[in-house]
C-alpha positions as CSV (number, residue, x, y, z in Angstrom):
1,X,94.2,148.3,107.5
2,X,96.2,146.3,105.6
3,X,99.6,147.2,106.5
4,X,98.5,146.9,110.2
5,X,97.4,143.7,109.9
6,X,100.6,142.8,107.8
7,X,102.6,144.1,110.9
8,X,100.0,142.1,113.1
9,X,100.8,139.0,111.7
10,X,104.5,139.3,111.6
11,X,103.7,139.4,115.4
12,X,101.6,136.9,116.5
13,X,103.0,134.2,114.2
14,X,106.9,135.2,115.4
15,X,109.4,133.1,116.9
16,X,107.3,133.3,120.4
17,X,103.7,131.9,119.0
18,X,105.6,129.2,117.2
19,X,107.7,128.0,120.1
20,X,104.3,128.2,122.0
21,X,102.4,125.8,119.8
22,X,105.8,123.4,119.3
23,X,106.6,123.3,122.6
24,X,102.6,123.0,123.6
25,X,102.4,120.0,121.6
26,X,105.9,118.5,122.6
27,X,105.4,119.3,126.4
28,X,101.9,117.5,126.1
29,X,103.5,114.6,124.1
30,X,106.2,114.3,126.8
31,X,103.7,114.4,129.4
32,X,101.0,111.4,128.2
33,X,104.1,109.4,127.5
34,X,103.7,109.7,123.2
35,X,100.0,108.0,123.9
36,X,99.0,109.9,120.3
37,X,101.6,108.7,118.9
38,X,101.7,105.1,119.8
39,X,98.1,104.6,120.2
40,X,96.9,105.6,116.6
41,X,95.3,101.6,116.1
42,X,93.6,102.1,119.3
43,X,91.9,105.5,117.7
44,X,90.9,103.9,114.7
45,X,89.6,100.9,116.6
46,X,87.4,103.6,118.8
47,X,86.3,104.9,115.5
48,X,84.9,102.1,113.8
49,X,83.5,100.9,117.3
50,X,81.5,104.3,117.8
51,X,80.1,104.5,113.6
52,X,76.2,104.6,115.4
53,X,77.3,106.3,118.8
54,X,77.8,105.5,122.3
55,X,77.2,107.1,125.4
56,X,74.8,110.9,125.6
57,X,76.0,113.4,123.0
58,X,74.2,114.6,119.7
59,X,75.7,113.1,116.9
60,X,78.8,109.8,116.8
61,X,81.7,109.8,117.5
62,X,82.5,109.1,113.9
63,X,80.6,112.1,112.9
64,X,82.3,114.1,115.5
65,X,85.7,113.2,113.3
66,X,84.0,113.5,110.1
67,X,82.5,117.0,110.8
68,X,86.2,118.0,112.2
69,X,88.0,116.4,109.1
70,X,85.4,118.8,107.2
71,X,86.5,121.8,108.2
72,X,90.6,120.9,108.3
73,X,90.8,119.1,104.7
74,X,90.4,122.0,102.8
75,X,92.4,124.4,101.0
76,X,95.5,123.6,103.3
77,X,95.8,120.1,102.4
78,X,96.3,121.9,98.4
79,X,96.8,125.7,98.6
80,X,98.2,125.2,101.7
81,X,101.1,123.0,101.3
82,X,101.7,124.7,98.0
83,X,102.2,127.7,99.6
84,X,104.5,126.6,102.2
85,X,106.7,125.3,100.1
86,X,106.6,128.4,97.7
87,X,107.4,130.4,100.1
88,X,109.6,128.0,102.5
89,X,111.7,125.6,100.0
90,X,110.5,121.7,100.2
91,X,111.7,122.0,103.8
92,X,108.7,123.2,104.8
93,X,107.0,120.1,104.1
94,X,109.1,118.9,107.4
95,X,108.3,121.1,109.3
96,X,104.3,120.6,109.0
97,X,105.5,117.0,110.0
98,X,107.2,117.8,112.7
99,X,104.1,120.3,113.9
100,X,101.8,117.2,112.7
101,X,103.5,114.5,115.1
102,X,103.4,116.7,118.6
103,X,99.9,118.2,117.2
104,X,98.7,115.1,117.7
105,X,98.9,115.6,121.5
106,X,97.8,119.2,121.2
107,X,94.6,117.8,119.5
108,X,94.0,114.8,121.7
109,X,94.2,117.1,124.9
110,X,91.6,119.8,123.3
111,X,89.1,116.9,122.9
112,X,89.5,115.5,125.7
113,X,88.9,118.9,128.0
114,X,86.1,119.5,125.7
115,X,84.1,116.5,126.7
116,X,85.1,116.4,130.1
117,X,83.9,120.2,131.0
118,X,81.2,120.3,128.5
119,X,77.5,120.9,129.7
120,X,73.9,121.9,127.7
121,X,72.7,124.8,126.3
122,X,69.2,126.1,127.2
123,X,68.2,124.0,124.3
124,X,69.2,120.8,125.9
125,X,72.3,120.5,122.9
126,X,75.7,120.0,124.6
127,X,78.1,122.3,123.7
128,X,81.9,122.8,124.3
129,X,85.4,123.4,123.5
130,X,88.1,126.2,124.7
131,X,85.6,129.2,126.0
132,X,84.0,126.0,128.2
133,X,86.8,124.2,129.3
134,X,88.5,128.0,130.1
135,X,85.7,129.1,132.2
136,X,84.9,125.2,133.8
137,X,88.4,124.6,134.5
138,X,90.6,127.9,135.2
139,X,87.6,129.2,137.0
140,X,85.6,132.4,137.1
141,X,88.3,134.5,137.1
142,X,89.8,133.2,133.7
143,X,86.0,134.2,132.0
144,X,87.7,136.9,130.2
145,X,90.1,134.5,128.7
146,X,87.1,132.7,127.5
147,X,85.2,135.7,125.7
148,X,88.4,136.1,124.1
149,X,88.9,133.3,122.2
150,X,85.3,132.6,121.4
151,X,85.6,136.7,119.9
152,X,88.5,135.3,118.2
153,X,87.0,131.6,116.7
154,X,83.7,134.0,115.7
155,X,86.0,136.6,113.5
156,X,88.5,134.0,112.4
157,X,85.7,131.8,111.1
158,X,85.2,134.3,108.5
159,X,89.0,133.7,107.4
160,X,90.1,130.6,107.4
161,X,86.6,128.9,107.5
162,X,84.9,131.1,104.7
163,X,86.8,133.4,103.0
164,X,90.0,131.5,102.0
165,X,87.4,128.6,101.2
166,X,85.3,130.4,99.0
167,X,88.2,132.0,97.4
168,X,90.5,129.4,96.7
169,X,87.8,127.4,94.8
170,X,85.8,130.3,92.8
171,X,89.7,131.0,91.8
172,X,90.5,127.3,90.5
173,X,87.3,126.7,88.9
174,X,87.7,130.3,86.8
175,X,90.7,129.0,85.7
176,X,90.2,125.6,85.3
177,X,87.0,125.8,83.5
178,X,86.3,130.1,83.2
179,X,83.4,130.2,85.7
180,X,83.1,134.1,86.8
181,X,84.0,133.8,90.7
182,X,80.9,135.6,92.0
183,X,78.6,132.8,90.2
184,X,80.8,130.3,92.1
185,X,80.4,132.5,95.6
186,X,76.6,132.4,95.1
187,X,76.2,128.8,94.4
188,X,78.1,127.8,97.1
189,X,76.3,130.0,99.2
190,X,73.2,128.2,98.3
191,X,74.5,124.7,99.1
192,X,75.7,125.7,102.4
193,X,72.5,127.8,103.1
194,X,70.3,124.9,102.7
195,X,72.6,122.7,105.1
196,X,73.2,125.0,107.8
197,X,69.0,124.6,108.2
198,X,69.6,121.4,109.5
199,X,72.2,122.3,112.5
200,X,74.8,120.4,113.5
201,X,73.0,116.8,112.6
202,X,72.8,117.8,109.4
203,X,76.4,119.1,108.9
204,X,77.7,115.7,110.3
205,X,75.2,113.7,108.0
206,X,76.7,115.8,105.1
207,X,80.1,115.7,106.7
208,X,79.7,111.6,106.9
209,X,79.4,111.1,103.8
210,X,81.4,113.6,101.6
211,X,84.5,113.7,104.1
212,X,85.1,109.9,103.3
213,X,85.1,109.7,99.8
214,X,86.6,113.1,98.6
215,X,89.8,112.0,101.1
216,X,89.5,108.7,99.9
217,X,89.5,110.0,96.2
218,X,92.2,112.7,96.0
219,X,94.9,110.1,98.3
220,X,94.2,107.5,95.7
221,X,94.7,110.1,93.0
222,X,98.1,111.4,94.7
223,X,99.2,107.4,95.0
224,X,98.7,107.0,91.5
225,X,101.1,110.3,91.2
226,X,103.5,108.7,93.3
227,X,103.7,105.8,91.5
228,X,103.9,107.4,88.2
229,X,106.7,109.9,89.7
230,X,108.2,106.5,92.0
231,X,111.6,106.8,90.6
232,X,112.5,110.3,92.2
233,X,110.7,110.4,95.6
234,X,113.6,109.0,97.5
235,X,115.4,112.0,96.3
236,X,112.3,114.4,96.8
237,X,112.2,112.8,100.7
238,X,115.7,113.6,101.4
239,X,115.5,117.0,99.5
240,X,112.9,118.2,102.2
241,X,115.1,116.3,105.0
242,X,118.2,118.7,104.1
243,X,116.8,121.6,103.3
244,X,114.2,121.6,106.4
245,X,117.9,122.6,108.1
246,X,119.7,124.4,105.3
247,X,118.9,126.9,103.2
248,X,117.0,126.6,99.9
249,X,119.4,128.2,96.8
250,X,117.2,129.9,94.1
251,X,116.5,127.4,91.1
252,X,114.2,128.2,88.0
253,X,111.5,130.5,89.0
254,X,112.3,129.6,92.8
255,X,113.6,132.8,94.2
256,X,115.7,130.9,97.3
257,X,114.3,130.4,101.2
258,X,116.2,130.3,104.7
259,X,115.8,128.0,107.3
260,X,113.7,130.2,109.0
261,X,111.1,130.6,106.1
262,X,111.0,126.9,105.8
263,X,110.1,126.4,109.7
264,X,107.7,129.6,109.7
265,X,105.7,128.5,106.7
266,X,105.4,125.2,108.1
267,X,104.8,125.6,110.7
268,X,101.9,127.7,110.0
269,X,100.8,126.5,107.0
270,X,100.5,123.2,108.8
271,X,98.8,124.4,112.1
272,X,96.4,126.8,108.7
273,X,95.6,122.5,107.9
274,X,95.2,120.8,110.9
275,X,94.1,123.1,113.5
276,X,95.9,121.8,116.1
277,X,95.9,124.1,119.0
278,X,93.5,126.7,117.5
279,X,91.0,125.1,119.4
280,X,88.5,124.7,116.6
281,X,88.1,120.7,116.5
282,X,87.0,119.9,120.3
283,X,83.7,122.1,119.8
284,X,82.3,119.4,117.3
285,X,84.1,116.6,119.2
286,X,81.9,118.2,122.4
287,X,78.9,116.8,120.9
288,X,80.3,113.5,120.3
289,X,77.7,110.7,121.8
290,X,80.2,109.0,123.7
291,X,81.1,107.2,127.7
292,X,84.2,109.1,128.1
293,X,86.9,111.8,127.0
294,X,89.6,110.3,126.4
295,X,88.0,107.6,124.0
296,X,86.9,110.6,121.9
297,X,90.3,112.1,122.2
298,X,91.9,109.3,121.1
299,X,89.3,109.2,118.1
300,X,89.9,113.5,117.5
301,X,93.7,112.7,117.5
302,X,93.2,111.3,114.1
303,X,92.4,114.2,112.7
304,X,95.9,115.2,112.8
305,X,97.5,112.7,111.5
306,X,94.9,111.8,108.4
307,X,95.4,115.5,107.3
308,X,99.0,116.2,107.5
309,X,100.5,113.1,107.5
310,X,98.8,111.4,105.1
311,X,97.0,113.8,102.9
312,X,99.3,117.1,103.3
313,X,102.3,114.7,102.7
314,X,100.8,113.4,99.4
315,X,100.3,117.1,97.7
316,X,104.3,118.3,98.8
317,X,105.5,115.0,97.8
318,X,103.9,115.4,94.4
319,X,105.0,118.9,94.1
320,X,108.5,118.3,95.0
321,X,109.3,114.8,93.2
322,X,107.7,116.3,90.0
323,X,109.8,119.7,90.4
324,X,106.7,122.1,89.5
325,X,108.0,123.8,92.8
326,X,111.1,125.8,90.7
327,X,108.6,125.8,87.3
328,X,107.1,128.9,86.1
329,X,103.1,129.0,84.8
330,X,103.4,127.0,81.4
331,X,102.0,130.1,79.3
332,X,105.1,132.6,80.8
333,X,107.0,134.1,78.2
334,X,109.9,133.7,80.8
335,X,110.6,132.7,83.7
336,X,113.3,133.8,86.4
337,X,113.9,133.7,89.8
338,X,110.7,134.6,92.1
339,X,108.4,133.9,89.1
340,X,107.7,130.3,90.5
341,X,103.7,129.6,90.9
342,X,102.5,129.1,94.4
343,X,98.6,128.1,95.5
344,X,96.5,125.9,94.0
345,X,98.2,126.6,90.5
346,X,101.8,125.0,91.9
347,X,99.8,121.9,92.8
348,X,97.3,121.5,89.9
349,X,100.9,122.0,87.7
350,X,102.5,119.6,89.5
351,X,99.5,116.9,89.2
352,X,99.3,117.8,85.4
353,X,102.8,116.9,85.2
354,X,102.2,113.0,86.2
355,X,98.5,113.2,84.5
356,X,98.4,115.6,81.8
357,X,94.9,115.2,81.0
358,X,93.2,114.6,84.3
359,X,95.5,115.6,86.8
360,X,94.1,119.4,86.8
361,X,90.7,118.8,87.0
362,X,91.8,116.2,90.4
363,X,92.8,119.4,91.9
364,X,90.2,121.7,90.9
365,X,87.2,119.4,91.6
366,X,88.8,118.1,95.3
367,X,89.8,121.8,96.2
368,X,85.9,122.4,95.2
369,X,84.4,119.7,97.7
370,X,87.0,120.3,100.2
371,X,86.6,124.3,100.5
372,X,82.8,123.5,100.6
373,X,82.6,121.0,103.2
374,X,85.1,123.0,105.2
375,X,82.5,126.4,105.3
376,X,80.0,124.2,106.5
377,X,82.3,122.5,108.9
378,X,83.7,125.6,110.2
379,X,80.2,128.0,110.1
380,X,79.5,125.3,113.8
381,X,82.7,126.4,115.1
382,X,81.9,130.0,114.8
383,X,78.3,129.4,115.2
384,X,79.3,127.9,118.9
385,X,81.3,130.9,119.6
386,X,79.0,133.2,118.7
387,X,76.3,131.8,120.7
388,X,78.9,131.3,123.8
389,X,79.4,135.3,123.5
390,X,75.7,136.6,122.4
391,X,73.4,133.7,123.3
392,X,70.8,130.9,121.3
393,X,68.9,133.5,119.9
394,X,71.9,134.9,117.9
395,X,72.6,131.4,115.8
396,X,69.6,132.6,113.1
397,X,71.3,135.9,112.6
398,X,75.1,134.9,112.6
399,X,73.8,132.1,109.5
400,X,72.1,134.5,107.6
401,X,75.7,136.5,108.1
402,X,77.7,133.6,107.1
403,X,75.9,132.4,104.3
404,X,76.1,136.1,102.8
405,X,79.9,136.3,103.7
406,X,80.6,133.3,101.0
407,X,80.4,135.7,97.3
408,X,82.0,138.2,98.9
409,X,84.7,136.2,100.0
410,X,85.0,134.7,96.5
411,X,86.0,137.7,95.2
412,X,88.5,138.5,97.6
413,X,92.1,139.5,96.4
414,X,93.6,135.5,97.6
415,X,97.0,137.2,99.3
416,X,94.8,139.7,101.4
417,X,92.1,136.2,102.4
418,X,95.4,134.7,103.6
419,X,96.5,137.6,105.8
420,X,93.8,137.9,107.5
421,X,93.2,134.3,108.2
422,X,96.4,133.3,109.5
423,X,96.2,136.7,111.5
424,X,93.0,135.8,113.4
425,X,94.3,131.6,113.5
426,X,96.8,133.2,115.7
427,X,94.8,135.1,118.0
428,X,92.2,132.4,118.5
429,X,95.5,130.2,119.7
430,X,96.5,132.0,122.4
431,X,93.6,131.7,124.7
432,X,93.3,127.9,123.7
433,X,97.6,127.1,124.2
434,X,97.7,128.8,127.7
435,X,94.5,127.1,128.8
436,X,96.0,123.7,127.4
437,X,99.1,124.3,129.7
438,X,97.0,125.1,132.7
439,X,94.4,122.1,132.4
440,X,97.6,119.7,131.2
441,X,97.3,117.4,134.8
442,X,93.4,117.0,133.8
443,X,94.3,115.2,130.9
444,X,97.5,113.4,132.2
445,X,94.8,112.4,134.9
446,X,91.9,111.3,133.0
447,X,94.3,109.4,130.4
448,X,96.3,107.7,133.5
449,X,92.5,106.5,135.3
450,X,91.3,105.6,131.9
451,X,94.1,102.8,131.0
452,X,94.3,101.7,134.8
453,X,90.5,102.0,135.3
454,X,88.6,102.5,132.3
455,X,86.9,105.2,133.6
456,X,87.3,108.7,134.6
457,X,88.7,109.9,138.2
458,X,85.8,110.7,140.8
459,X,85.0,114.6,140.3
460,X,85.7,117.0,143.3
């Protein structure tokens, strides 16, 4: 089974997929005349004004973004960045930046379509996301594509949003504090179960409080480290740009990497972290209280900016500037090519080099909080995919299965968890990216109408 998944992963994350993700984002960026990049300030303005909610919906636009960020700010920002650099060299961070810049347009388009085509379920709650804008926007003939997205989205959550998160935090707490993995898994399961009982409103409330706190705390810790390594930061940035286009030579414990490895792992881990193109975030934004899809789309695109351009950049710069990406574990008897650290241990080493007494604790606690919020955020995504396939009566059963899966995920082999998550991400992205390309004229029309008249064009 693992051989099959590994082969499938090589296919779905091959050149065609990377081109599809990158070119879709580039096409949307050009079609929108770089609206997301030019209007980051506008997005923050809308976010501030919609703290309490305005218009129809379940939760405020602010809490919709926090729910989205709770799912995106996770192990990808700590372990994912480190994994990309360990496999592709410092140049991988450059490609994470590039996919994030065009990914802002992708995330914007997803949210615009999600709000525009959302509907109410039998319980009267607003629901939306790729499965709904495929069905309502592309027509009944593409119902199978909507089902495909919902199916892969339901399963993907158990990888990217459950197994990988539980596994990474259990591994970090075991290494940092000696806590058995199964104990961490059980504790997380209990806490997540308590949150899920309250549905989207409870999830958004928890996310609205935890996400700003954890993001600001981690960013401040990272900035302190960059200040400590200030004399090395310019050289680190130059190295990142240089090795994005040239092979990375073997040095210390680093085994070397090709340009293709930098591109592949940079884009794959970038998408894993910010989820632009996966179609997950618009499921949360569909529940937002908003009076216009473009307004919420402008808030949604901030998720990619905050996740990758700010948080992932801090992690990556600390790893490169500290030199940790070339090192082996401090306790290693010898350090030869191919023995460099990867994942959360690499980030922990980088932080410890700058802050010997507290650096590893910042990473460990940050990872624990990030992973917890990702698990509750992704539970909502997978829940809505399950609801689309099997109806609202399936939700309680799904929640029980989701909670039970957490302790099992905590004891997975990390490489296996990452492999499964990577593969499922690509499979759910394909239907969504097709829909974004087909429905892009709708996004362009809605955006133009809003900027011109401040409203949506009349519906046919």
